[in-house]
C-alpha positions in Angstrom: 6.5 -62.9 -54.4 9.1 -60.6 -55.9 11.9 -62.1 -58.6 14.0 -60.2 -60.9 14.0 -61.4 -64.2 16.7 -61.5 -66.9 15.6 -60.0 -70.5 18.1 -62.2 -72.2 20.1 -65.5 -72.3 23.0 -66.0 -69.5 26.3 -65.1 -71.4 29.5 -66.0 -69.7 32.0 -63.4 -69.8 35.0 -64.4 -67.4 36.9 -61.5 -68.9 34.3 -58.7 -67.6 33.4 -60.6 -64.3 37.4 -60.2 -63.8 37.2 -56.6 -64.6 34.4 -56.6 -62.0 31.8 -55.3 -64.6 28.5 -56.8 -65.1 27.2 -59.4 -67.9 24.4 -57.9 -70.0 22.4 -61.0 -68.3 23.1 -59.3 -64.5 22.6 -56.2 -66.2 19.2 -57.1 -67.1 18.6 -58.7 -63.7 19.3 -54.9 -62.1 16.5 -53.9 -64.6 13.2 -55.3 -64.3 11.7 -56.6 -61.6 8.3 -59.2 -61.7 5.6 -59.3 -58.8 2.6 -61.5 -58.9 -0.6 -59.7 -58.2 -2.8 -63.1 -59.1 -0.3 -65.6 -59.9 -3.1 -68.5 -60.0 -7.0 -69.2 -61.6 -7.8 -69.7 -57.6 -6.4 -66.2 -57.0 -8.1 -64.3 -60.0 -11.5 -65.6 -58.7 -10.7 -64.1 -55.4 -10.3 -61.6 -56.9 -13.3 -61.1 -58.9 -15.1 -62.3 -56.1 -13.8 -59.2 -54.0 -15.2 -57.0 -56.4 -18.6 -58.7 -56.9 -19.7 -59.4 -53.4 -22.3 -56.7 -52.1 -23.5 -56.5 -55.7 -20.4 -55.1 -57.3 -21.1 -51.8 -54.7 -16.8 -51.5 -54.4 -16.8 -50.8 -58.0 -19.2 -47.5 -57.1 -17.2 -47.2 -53.9 -13.8 -47.0 -54.9 -12.4 -43.6 -54.6 -9.8 -41.7 -56.4 -6.1 -43.2 -55.3 -4.4 -40.1 -53.6 -0.9 -41.4 -52.9 1.7 -39.1 -54.2 -0.5 -37.0 -56.6 1.2 -33.3 -56.2 4.4 -32.2 -56.3 5.5 -29.3 -54.6 6.6 -26.5 -57.2 9.4 -25.6 -55.0 10.8 -29.0 -56.1 10.4 -28.5 -59.6 13.4 -27.6 -61.7 14.6 -27.4 -65.3 16.8 -30.4 -66.6 15.3 -34.1 -66.6 15.1 -36.8 -69.3 18.2 -37.8 -71.7 17.8 -40.1 -74.6 20.3 -43.4 -73.7 20.3 -44.7 -77.2 18.9 -44.7 -79.8 15.1 -43.5 -80.4 12.3 -46.6 -81.1 8.8 -47.2 -81.7 6.5 -50.1 -81.5 3.8 -50.1 -83.3 0.3 -50.0 -81.8 -2.1 -53.1 -82.5 -3.9 -52.5 -85.6 -1.5 -50.5 -87.3 0.9 -47.5 -86.7 -1.0 -44.1 -85.8 -0.7 -40.7 -87.8 0.0 -37.4 -86.1 -3.5 -35.1 -86.2 -1.9 -31.5 -86.0 -4.2 -30.0 -84.2 -6.2 -30.4 -81.0 -9.8 -30.2 -82.3 -12.5 -33.5 -83.1 -10.8 -35.9 -80.8 -11.9 -39.5 -80.4 -11.4 -40.8 -77.2 -9.2 -44.4 -77.4 -10.7 -47.2 -76.5 -7.6 -48.6 -74.5 -7.9 -46.0 -71.3 -9.6 -47.4 -68.3 -9.4 -47.5 -64.9 -7.4 -49.9 -62.6 -9.6 -50.7 -59.1 -7.1 -52.0 -56.0 -7.8 -52.1 -53.0 -5.4 -49.1 -50.4 -3.2 -49.7 -48.2 -6.0 -48.5 -46.0 -8.0 -52.0 -47.0 -10.2 -49.5 -49.0 -11.1 -49.8 -53.0 -9.0 -47.0 -55.2 -8.7 -46.6 -59.0 -6.2 -45.2 -61.1 -6.0 -44.4 -64.6 -4.4 -46.7 -67.4 -4.0 -48.1 -70.7 -3.7 -51.3 -72.9 -0.8 -51.4 -74.7 0.9 -53.8 -77.5 2.0 -57.1 -76.5 2.8 -60.7 -78.1 -0.2 -61.8 -76.1 -2.4 -58.7 -76.2 -2.6 -58.5 -72.8 -0.6 -55.6 -70.9 -1.5 -52.6 -69.3 0.6 -49.8 -68.6 -0.1 -47.1 -65.9 2.2 -45.5 -63.0 4.1 -47.4 -60.6 2.6 -46.4 -57.5 -0.9 -47.5 -59.1 0.7 -51.4 -58.9 3.4 -51.0 -56.0 2.1 -50.5 -52.3 4.5 -47.4 -51.2 2.6 -46.9 -48.3 3.0 -50.6 -46.5 5.5 -53.3 -46.4 3.2 -55.3 -49.3 4.9 -55.6 -52.4 1.7 -54.9 -54.5 -1.6 -53.5 -54.2 -4.5 -55.9 -53.7 -7.6 -57.1 -55.9 -6.0 -55.6 -59.2 -8.2 -55.5 -61.8 -8.5 -53.2 -65.4 -11.8 -52.2 -66.7 -11.5 -50.5 -69.9 -14.2 -47.6 -71.1 -15.2 -47.6 -67.2 -18.3 -45.6 -66.6 -20.9 -45.6 -63.3 -20.3 -49.5 -63.0 -20.3 -50.8 -66.7 -17.7 -52.6 -67.9 -18.5 -52.5 -72.1 -15.4 -54.6 -73.2 -14.8 -56.9 -70.0 -12.9 -57.0 -66.4 -9.5 -57.8 -66.9 -7.7 -59.2 -63.5 -3.6 -58.5 -63.3 -1.5 -61.5 -63.3 1.8 -60.2 -63.4 3.5 -56.8 -62.8 6.9 -55.7 -64.3 8.6 -52.6 -63.1 11.9 -51.1 -63.4 14.3 -52.7 -60.1 15.0 -49.3 -58.6 11.3 -48.5 -58.5 10.4 -51.7 -57.3 13.2 -51.5 -54.6 14.1 -47.7 -54.2 10.7 -46.1 -54.9 13.1 -44.0 -57.9 10.7 -41.6 -59.7 12.5 -41.8 -62.9 11.2 -45.6 -63.0 7.8 -44.9 -61.8 5.7 -46.8 -64.5 4.9 -51.0 -64.4 3.3 -52.7 -67.5 1.1 -55.1 -66.2 -0.3 -59.0 -68.3 -3.8 -59.6 -67.5 -6.1 -62.5 -67.8 -8.5 -63.1 -70.8 -11.4 -60.4 -69.7 -14.9 -61.6 -68.5 -18.3 -60.4 -68.1 -20.2 -61.7 -64.7 -23.4 -63.2 -65.6 -24.9 -63.9 -62.0 -24.0 -65.2 -58.8 -23.0 -68.6 -57.7 -25.0 -68.8 -54.3 -23.7 -72.5 -53.7 -20.0 -71.9 -54.5 -20.3 -68.2 -53.6 -18.5 -67.2 -56.2 -19.5 -64.8 -59.3 -20.4 -66.5 -62.7 -18.2 -65.2 -65.7 -18.2 -65.3 -69.3 -14.7 -65.4 -71.3 -14.6 -62.4 -73.6 -11.3 -62.8 -74.6 -8.2 -61.0 -75.1 -8.0 -57.1 -74.0 -5.8 -56.6 -77.1 -8.5 -58.1 -79.4 -11.3 -55.9 -77.6 -10.0 -52.3 -77.7 -6.4 -52.8 -79.3 -3.1 -51.6 -77.8 -1.1 -48.2 -77.8 2.7 -49.1 -79.0 5.4 -47.8 -77.4 8.1 -44.6 -77.8 11.0 -44.4 -76.1 14.3 -42.2 -76.4 12.5 -39.5 -78.4 13.1 -36.4 -78.3 11.9 -33.4 -76.0 9.6 -30.9 -77.2 7.1 -33.2 -79.3 3.1 -32.7 -78.9 1.2 -35.4 -77.4 -2.4 -36.0 -75.7 -2.5 -37.0 -72.5 -5.8 -39.3 -71.9 -7.0 -40.0 -68.3 -9.5 -39.7 -65.5 -8.7 -36.6 -63.4 -10.6 -36.2 -60.1 -10.1 -34.1 -57.1 -9.6 -30.4 -56.4 -7.3 -27.9 -57.2 -5.2 -26.3 -54.1 -7.8 -23.8 -54.3 -10.4 -26.1 -53.8 -11.9 -25.8 -57.4 -13.2 -29.3 -58.3 -12.8 -28.8 -62.6 -12.8 -32.7 -62.9 -15.5 -35.6 -61.7 -13.3 -38.8 -62.6 -16.5 -39.8 -64.0 -15.4 -39.4 -67.5 -12.1 -39.9 -69.7 -10.5 -36.5 -70.6 -7.7 -34.9 -72.6 -5.3 -32.2 -72.9 -2.4 -31.3 -75.3 0.5 -29.7 -75.1 4.4 -30.2 -75.7 7.2 -31.8 -73.4 9.7 -30.5 -71.4 12.7 -31.5 -69.1 11.8 -31.4 -65.6 13.6 -32.8 -62.5 11.8 -33.3 -59.1 14.1 -34.6 -56.3 11.4 -34.9 -53.4 10.4 -37.9 -55.7 14.1 -38.9 -56.6 12.9 -37.7 -59.9 16.3 -36.7 -61.9 15.3 -37.5 -65.5 11.5 -36.6 -65.8 9.6 -34.8 -68.6 6.2 -32.3 -68.0 3.7 -31.2 -70.2 1.1 -28.3 -69.3 -1.9 -29.5 -68.5 -5.0 -28.8 -66.1 -5.6 -32.1 -64.8 -5.8 -32.4 -61.2 -3.4 -35.4 -59.9 -6.4 -38.1 -57.8 -7.5 -40.1 -60.6 -5.2 -39.4 -63.2 -2.5 -40.7 -62.4 -1.4 -43.4 -64.6 -3.0 -41.6 -67.4 -1.6 -42.1 -71.2 1.0 -39.9 -73.1 0.3 -40.5 -76.5 2.7 -39.7 -79.3 1.7 -39.2 -82.6 -2.1 -39.9 -81.7 -4.7 -40.6 -84.4 -8.2 -39.8 -83.7 -9.4 -41.7 -86.4 -7.6 -44.7 -85.6 -7.6 -44.1 -81.5 -4.1 -45.2 -81.5 -0.6 -43.6 -80.9 2.5 -44.2 -79.1 2.9 -44.6 -75.3 5.4 -42.5 -74.1 4.6 -41.4 -70.7 2.2 -41.9 -67.8 1.3 -39.0 -65.0 3.0 -39.9 -61.8 2.0 -36.3 -60.4 0.8 -32.8 -61.1 2.2 -29.6 -59.8 1.4 -26.0 -59.3 4.0 -24.7 -61.2 3.6 -20.5 -60.8 1.7 -20.8 -57.3 -1.9 -19.6 -58.3 -3.6 -22.5 -56.5 -4.5 -24.5 -59.6 -2.3 -27.7 -61.1 -0.9 -26.3 -64.8 1.8 -29.2 -65.0 1.5 -33.3 -65.0 5.0 -35.2 -64.7 6.1 -38.2 -66.2 9.0 -40.6 -66.4 11.2 -40.0 -69.7 10.8 -43.1 -71.6 14.1 -44.8 -72.5 16.0 -48.1 -73.0 15.5 -49.1 -70.2 11.9 -48.7 -70.1 12.1 -50.9 -73.4 13.3 -53.6 -71.5 11.2 -53.8 -68.9 8.2 -53.1 -71.7 9.5 -55.9 -73.9 10.0 -58.4 -70.8 6.5 -57.8 -70.1 5.2 -58.1 -73.6 6.2 -61.8 -73.9 4.6 -63.2 -71.0 1.3 -65.1 -71.5 -1.3 -64.8 -69.4 -4.1 -67.0 -70.3 -7.8 -67.0 -69.4 -9.6 -67.3 -66.0 -13.2 -68.9 -67.3 
């Protein structure tokens, strides 16, 4: 069920209403939308059951999500994101990271993994996502269309789980069932590309220890909170354009010329400087781009990290990949695209970051 949330308390402002202006609470209700993924323990068990039927083969059978992955180069224009207030930073879980300066000897972040879900086609798919700092250490960030089903009338994608560090069926830090997804109202309702990001609260992680044949449910063990196990990236917003970022993701699929440079099996990274982008085809007027050879399938939701510390494996999330483009027409993708994180992004994040989720086991 879809609902909107006020980030602050209700404020009576008769003079503002008389003038036809929105109160802060009303403005917040238009900014943050929330949808349940697995609102109850019973629902979370059913999600685990879905993935563990047939000996967990659905994880192996899942394919990279191929919805809205590429943007035609003719729709890429200059322009793009602008700050709407002062720049801000939220520190990562475990402390603030420091810039590494050069793109060498990069230690991959433990926070990044794959989100698995059932698409509108009824088949299992995956995107990239990352853990981010929150009050209860239970928050995941990814692209909005890796949470909201833009292909059918269902509000969200089903059977949503996050697996940090996933590799060939292995979940080294556990499996985290999504509880509630928070996004900007404009994406939830209008699929606005400028707001194509989502923050998802997850239950405590679990490992599966066996299968209960009588109950026809997996036997599970609680492994604790996401942020306690892998840490959490900080958040950056209203940052200046032209700064260097690392992009971490699981690119898969092929370039337009058919070349398959990535398998999607292992975490990859790219490094570059941001620039302003517009892409009207996806309702994107305030986007940012970065030079990257990542293909789109699998890389959607990739984490754009500012001031990433390779030693601490932490930085500040300042974007998520929502599409890729071949801007020079040579049949190879060369640019990744993200919404510009501004004050309204922070408002969505702040709402999600204060929500408790609890445990399943």
